[in-house]
Kinemage of the C-alpha trace (Angstrom):
@kinemage 1
@onewidth
@group {chain A} dominant
@subgroup {mainchain}
@vectorlist {calphas} color= white
{ca unk a 1} P -15.780 -2.343 28.274
{ca unk a 2} L -15.774 1.450 28.409
{ca unk a 3} L -17.873 3.962 26.463
{ca unk a 4} L -15.099 4.625 23.973
{ca unk a 5} L -14.916 0.948 22.996
{ca unk a 6} L -18.713 0.690 22.820
{ca unk a 7} L -18.753 3.590 20.363
{ca unk a 8} L -15.999 2.072 18.241
{ca unk a 9} L -17.222 -1.515 17.943
{ca unk a 10} L -20.382 -0.978 15.811
{ca unk a 11} L -18.284 0.292 12.914
{ca unk a 12} L -16.223 -2.882 12.800
{ca unk a 13} L -16.797 -5.948 10.689
{ca unk a 14} L -17.700 -9.084 12.616
{ca unk a 15} L -16.567 -12.500 11.398
{ca unk a 16} L -18.134 -15.717 12.628
{ca unk a 17} L -15.977 -18.843 12.435
{ca unk a 18} L -17.481 -22.329 12.362
{ca unk a 19} L -15.464 -25.487 13.001
{ca unk a 20} L -16.083 -29.104 12.061
{ca unk a 21} L -15.920 -32.173 14.330
{ca unk a 22} L -12.223 -32.562 13.492
{ca unk a 23} L -11.474 -29.081 14.783
{ca unk a 24} L -10.765 -27.673 11.326
{ca unk a 25} L -12.299 -24.444 10.060
{ca unk a 26} L -15.409 -25.226 8.041
{ca unk a 27} L -16.830 -21.773 7.333
{ca unk a 28} L -16.158 -18.073 7.916
{ca unk a 29} L -18.997 -15.562 7.510
{ca unk a 30} L -18.647 -11.773 7.528
{ca unk a 31} L -21.334 -9.639 9.201
{ca unk a 32} L -21.883 -5.900 9.267
{ca unk a 33} L -20.786 -4.645 12.694
{ca unk a 34} L -23.584 -2.108 12.923
{ca unk a 35} L -26.594 -3.943 11.479
{ca unk a 36} L -25.469 -7.532 12.150
{ca unk a 37} L -26.566 -8.413 8.611
{ca unk a 38} L -24.546 -11.012 6.756
{ca unk a 39} L -22.259 -9.412 4.164
{ca unk a 40} L -20.537 -12.401 2.594
{ca unk a 41} L -19.221 -15.898 3.075
{ca unk a 42} L -15.460 -15.553 3.266
{ca unk a 43} L -14.587 -19.213 3.344
{ca unk a 44} L -16.258 -22.588 2.994
{ca unk a 45} L -14.237 -25.754 3.338
{ca unk a 46} L -13.871 -27.897 0.264
{ca unk a 47} L -13.035 -31.433 1.477
{ca unk a 48} L -11.017 -32.044 -1.679
{ca unk a 49} L -8.660 -29.116 -1.018
{ca unk a 50} L -4.996 -30.002 -0.598
{ca unk a 51} L -1.913 -27.808 -0.467
{ca unk a 52} L -1.026 -28.977 -3.968
{ca unk a 53} L -4.460 -28.524 -5.560
{ca unk a 54} L -5.071 -25.051 -4.140
{ca unk a 55} L -1.504 -23.998 -4.991
{ca unk a 56} L -2.071 -24.999 -8.618
{ca unk a 57} L -5.241 -22.912 -8.831
{ca unk a 58} L -3.624 -19.921 -7.145
{ca unk a 59} L -0.531 -20.014 -9.356
{ca unk a 60} L -2.669 -19.978 -12.504
{ca unk a 61} L -4.891 -17.130 -11.308
{ca unk a 62} L -2.005 -14.999 -10.059
{ca unk a 63} L 0.131 -15.540 -13.134
{ca unk a 64} L -2.597 -14.500 -15.573
{ca unk a 65} L -3.581 -11.491 -13.479
{ca unk a 66} L -0.029 -10.207 -13.030
{ca unk a 67} L 0.754 -10.554 -16.740
{ca unk a 68} L -2.401 -8.606 -17.586
{ca unk a 69} L -1.520 -5.887 -15.092
{ca unk a 70} L 2.061 -5.521 -16.322
{ca unk a 71} L 0.858 -5.125 -19.888
{ca unk a 72} L -1.327 -2.250 -18.693
{ca unk a 73} L 1.503 -0.408 -16.906
{ca unk a 74} L 2.404 1.753 -19.930
{ca unk a 75} L 4.320 4.431 -17.982
{ca unk a 76} L 6.793 1.873 -16.620
{ca unk a 77} L 7.517 0.128 -19.924
{ca unk a 78} L 9.843 -1.313 -20.918
{ca unk a 79} L 9.978 -2.921 -17.482
{ca unk a 80} L 13.366 -4.105 -16.241
{ca unk a 81} L 12.491 -5.618 -12.860
{ca unk a 82} L 9.325 -6.864 -11.191
{ca unk a 83} L 9.353 -7.708 -7.487
{ca unk a 84} L 6.451 -9.653 -6.029
{ca unk a 85} L 6.563 -8.221 -2.524
{ca unk a 86} L 5.511 -10.519 0.295
{ca unk a 87} L 6.132 -11.240 3.953
{ca unk a 88} L 7.568 -14.681 4.626
{ca unk a 89} L 6.526 -14.358 8.257
{ca unk a 90} L 3.025 -13.013 7.577
{ca unk a 91} L 1.702 -14.785 4.490
{ca unk a 92} L -1.850 -13.695 5.353
{ca unk a 93} L -0.895 -10.164 4.209
{ca unk a 94} L -0.969 -11.269 0.593
{ca unk a 95} L 0.672 -13.526 -1.962
{ca unk a 96} L 1.950 -11.098 -3.152
{ca unk a 97} L 1.028 -8.071 -1.047
{ca unk a 98} L 2.303 -5.657 -3.729
{ca unk a 99} L 3.766 -5.775 -7.227
{ca unk a 100} L 6.729 -3.391 -7.593
{ca unk a 101} L 8.206 -2.266 -10.912
{ca unk a 102} L 11.507 -0.774 -12.048
{ca unk a 103} L 11.461 0.773 -15.556
{ca unk a 104} L 14.564 0.283 -17.698
{ca unk a 105} L 14.689 4.056 -18.261
{ca unk a 106} L 15.596 4.707 -14.638
{ca unk a 107} L 18.900 2.841 -14.797
{ca unk a 108} L 20.389 0.338 -12.409
{ca unk a 109} L 19.156 -0.343 -8.901
{ca unk a 110} L 19.753 -2.947 -6.260
{ca unk a 111} L 17.149 -5.497 -7.357
{ca unk a 112} L 16.927 -6.996 -3.848
{ca unk a 113} L 16.130 -3.659 -2.176
{ca unk a 114} L 12.368 -3.306 -2.420
{ca unk a 115} L 12.506 0.342 -1.387
{ca unk a 116} L 14.524 1.152 -4.529
{ca unk a 117} L 11.601 0.361 -6.833
{ca unk a 118} L 9.966 3.507 -8.179
{ca unk a 119} L 6.649 2.142 -9.451
{ca unk a 120} L 3.896 0.102 -7.898
{ca unk a 121} L 1.381 -1.736 -10.039
{ca unk a 122} L -2.296 -1.584 -9.212
{ca unk a 123} L -2.654 -4.534 -6.871
{ca unk a 124} L -4.569 -6.556 -5.809
{ca unk a 125} L -6.918 -6.791 -8.770
{ca unk a 126} L -10.573 -5.939 -8.369
{ca unk a 127} L -13.861 -7.361 -9.620
{ca unk a 128} L -14.306 -11.068 -10.297
{ca unk a 129} L -10.641 -12.085 -10.613
{ca unk a 130} L -9.793 -10.176 -7.453
{ca unk a 131} L -12.445 -12.063 -5.514
{ca unk a 132} L -11.231 -15.360 -6.950
{ca unk a 133} L -7.628 -14.685 -5.886
{ca unk a 134} L -8.813 -13.560 -2.457
{ca unk a 135} L -10.789 -16.783 -2.048
{ca unk a 136} L -7.863 -18.949 -3.177
{ca unk a 137} L -5.559 -17.084 -0.819
{ca unk a 138} L -7.819 -17.894 2.124
{ca unk a 139} L -8.057 -21.518 1.065
{ca unk a 140} L -4.298 -22.011 0.886
{ca unk a 141} L -3.823 -20.356 4.275
{ca unk a 142} L -6.313 -22.797 5.806
{ca unk a 143} L -4.911 -25.961 4.209
{ca unk a 144} L -1.313 -25.057 5.064
{ca unk a 145} L -2.280 -24.104 8.608
{ca unk a 146} L -3.999 -27.467 9.008
{ca unk a 147} L -1.058 -29.455 7.680
{ca unk a 148} L 1.170 -31.228 10.205
{ca unk a 149} L 3.974 -31.095 7.636
{ca unk a 150} L 4.270 -27.327 7.934
{ca unk a 151} L 3.192 -26.862 11.552
{ca unk a 152} L 6.672 -25.918 12.791
{ca unk a 153} L 7.849 -23.760 9.891
{ca unk a 154} L 8.013 -19.985 10.381
{ca unk a 155} L 7.912 -19.383 6.629
{ca unk a 156} L 6.172 -22.416 5.133
{ca unk a 157} L 7.595 -23.390 1.774
{ca unk a 158} L 4.232 -23.692 -0.019
{ca unk a 159} L 3.805 -19.910 0.088
{ca unk a 160} L 7.230 -19.243 -1.374
{ca unk a 161} L 6.759 -22.060 -3.883
{ca unk a 162} L 3.569 -20.420 -5.168
{ca unk a 163} L 5.450 -17.173 -5.803
{ca unk a 164} L 8.398 -18.974 -7.422
{ca unk a 165} L 6.041 -20.692 -9.844
{ca unk a 166} L 4.121 -17.490 -10.560
{ca unk a 167} L 7.375 -15.669 -11.281
{ca unk a 168} L 8.443 -18.363 -13.745
{ca unk a 169} L 5.074 -18.209 -15.518
{ca unk a 170} L 5.160 -14.402 -15.759
{ca unk a 171} L 8.747 -14.453 -17.024
{ca unk a 172} L 7.946 -16.977 -19.747
{ca unk a 173} L 4.867 -15.025 -20.794
{ca unk a 174} L 6.653 -11.679 -21.145
{ca unk a 175} L 10.356 -12.262 -21.788
{ca unk a 176} L 9.931 -11.950 -25.575
{ca unk a 177} L 7.528 -8.989 -25.424
{ca unk a 178} L 10.173 -6.364 -26.137
{ca unk a 179} L 7.842 -3.390 -26.061
{ca unk a 180} L 6.738 -4.371 -22.567
{ca unk a 181} L 9.978 -5.552 -20.961
{ca unk a 182} L 13.683 -4.855 -21.382
{ca unk a 183} L 16.292 -7.350 -22.594
{ca unk a 184} L 17.446 -7.968 -19.020
{ca unk a 185} L 13.926 -8.379 -17.650
{ca unk a 186} L 13.521 -10.353 -14.436
{ca unk a 187} L 10.663 -11.110 -12.055
{ca unk a 188} L 10.945 -12.714 -8.619
{ca unk a 189} L 9.461 -12.636 -5.101
{ca unk a 190} L 11.010 -10.289 -2.537
{ca unk a 191} L 10.453 -10.611 1.207
{ca unk a 192} L 9.886 -7.194 2.769
{ca unk a 193} L 11.619 -8.041 6.067
{ca unk a 194} L 14.608 -10.038 4.866
{ca unk a 195} L 13.556 -13.086 6.876
{ca unk a 196} L 14.508 -15.535 4.111
{ca unk a 197} L 17.340 -15.922 1.618
{ca unk a 198} L 16.514 -13.432 -1.128
{ca unk a 199} L 19.024 -15.024 -3.489
{ca unk a 200} L 17.172 -18.333 -3.197
{ca unk a 201} L 13.929 -16.618 -4.198
{ca unk a 202} L 15.705 -15.298 -7.290
{ca unk a 203} L 17.334 -18.643 -8.176
{ca unk a 204} L 14.050 -20.532 -7.831
{ca unk a 205} L 12.162 -18.029 -9.999
{ca unk a 206} L 14.346 -17.481 -13.050
{ca unk a 207} L 16.564 -19.298 -15.567
{ca unk a 208} L 19.990 -19.784 -13.994
{ca unk a 209} L 21.816 -17.282 -16.227
{ca unk a 210} L 19.260 -14.552 -15.548
{ca unk a 211} L 19.261 -15.301 -11.828
{ca unk a 212} L 23.064 -15.005 -11.699
{ca unk a 213} L 22.889 -11.565 -13.339
{ca unk a 214} L 20.298 -10.334 -10.821
{ca unk a 215} L 22.276 -11.620 -7.826
{ca unk a 216} L 25.531 -10.185 -9.190
{ca unk a 217} L 23.886 -6.777 -9.580
{ca unk a 218} L 22.642 -6.934 -5.975
{ca unk a 219} L 26.138 -7.766 -4.742
{ca unk a 220} L 27.971 -5.139 -6.804
């Protein structure tokens, strides 16, 4: 360890991980790197957590929060497209990492090209709901990581399934809100590295007729 590293380390956050007898993560505690004082408990294992139960909680929290945020994005309304940007390979970066918007006023774009989206919603949320989503995100990462079922998957389906379900909930909540969204409104997850089938994300997230229109536009 050289002097440069010694100078750098005190400014960093320190996280202490504790593991149970079964080898699974039981608790993660964040400490201030300079004072060594405890800042917060990042994770505490709930024995009742399953992939399904945590997914259900996360879908509900994300759906409500995204709908609320889209309603607040006045400068992008009516909204034509919403892309829930994520990384299939690095789910720890966020589910979703960003929420991208395309206003109807800006005309057509390739809906499967995330770089074509002109607006970015304020994300992730802050305050109490932000902390709740952050906590649920950690919990689903832990339960999926500890599941033998998904041990050999590069892009575990539970993460994509959460975003498919969130997209469906957001679509149903806003599709008839004509001052907020356009007639051809669509919302779906979009992987930022193209590691998965983008068309499948669209098909799993929208009514079949709407999904076909989005995919056709991407292929035109």
